[in-house]
C-alpha positions in Angstrom: 77.2 122.4 114.0 74.8 119.9 112.6 72.3 118.0 114.8 74.2 115.0 116.3 73.0 111.4 116.5 74.3 109.0 119.0 75.4 105.5 117.6 76.6 102.6 119.4 79.4 100.6 117.3 81.6 97.5 118.0 85.1 97.6 117.1 88.0 94.9 117.0 90.3 95.4 120.0 93.0 97.1 117.2 90.9 99.5 116.0 89.9 100.7 119.6 93.4 100.9 120.3 94.0 103.1 117.3 91.3 105.4 118.3 92.4 105.6 121.8 95.9 106.2 120.6 94.7 109.2 118.5 93.0 110.7 121.4 96.4 109.9 123.7 98.5 111.6 121.5 96.5 114.6 121.3 95.9 114.2 117.4 92.2 114.2 118.0 90.2 115.5 121.1 87.7 112.5 121.3 86.9 109.2 120.0 84.3 110.9 118.1 86.5 112.9 116.3 88.6 110.1 115.3 85.5 108.3 113.7 84.4 111.5 112.2 87.7 112.0 110.4 87.6 108.3 109.4 84.0 108.7 107.9 85.1 111.9 106.0 88.0 110.1 104.4 85.8 107.0 103.5 83.3 109.4 101.8 86.3 111.4 100.0 87.5 108.0 98.8 84.0 107.2 97.5 83.4 110.2 95.8 87.0 109.9 94.1 85.9 106.5 92.6 82.5 107.9 91.5 84.4 110.7 89.7 86.7 108.2 88.4 84.1 106.2 87.1 82.1 109.0 85.4 85.0 111.1 84.1 87.6 108.0 82.8 85.7 104.8 82.8 82.6 106.0 81.0 84.8 107.7 78.4 86.9 104.6 77.8 83.8 102.5 77.5 82.3 104.8 75.0 85.4 104.9 73.0 85.7 101.2 72.9 82.1 101.1 71.9 82.8 103.6 69.0 86.1 101.8 67.9 86.3 98.2 69.2 89.4 97.7 67.1 91.2 99.5 70.0 90.6 96.5 72.1 93.4 94.3 73.3 92.4 90.6 73.3 92.4 89.0 76.7 94.9 86.4 75.6 97.6 89.0 74.7 96.8 90.7 77.9 97.4 87.5 79.7 100.6 86.6 77.8 101.9 90.0 78.6 101.2 89.7 82.1 103.1 86.2 82.2 106.0 87.7 80.4 106.0 90.7 82.7 105.8 88.2 85.8 108.6 85.9 84.4 110.8 89.0 83.6 110.4 90.1 87.4 111.1 86.8 88.7 114.4 86.4 86.7 115.5 89.9 87.9 114.6 89.0 91.5 116.6 86.0 91.4 119.4 87.7 89.7 119.5 90.3 92.5 
């Protein structure tokens, strides 16, 4: 196991209770394990966002730079969103 560094953190009561519940149910053996699992999940999420930015957003940006005619004007996007929203509201009222 890698070297361990101790930290002191302050948590809202809700988060502290969540940690305690995870330990009490036996899901984790200690509060430290809960925090480590949370940090691993955060690292995985950050890595996924970085991959998405590199693998999809950059490619889309490059494609738009190459062929700007692919772009949809913001006014049309806004109009489409308004129409979609209005349609959902009508469907909700009809339900």
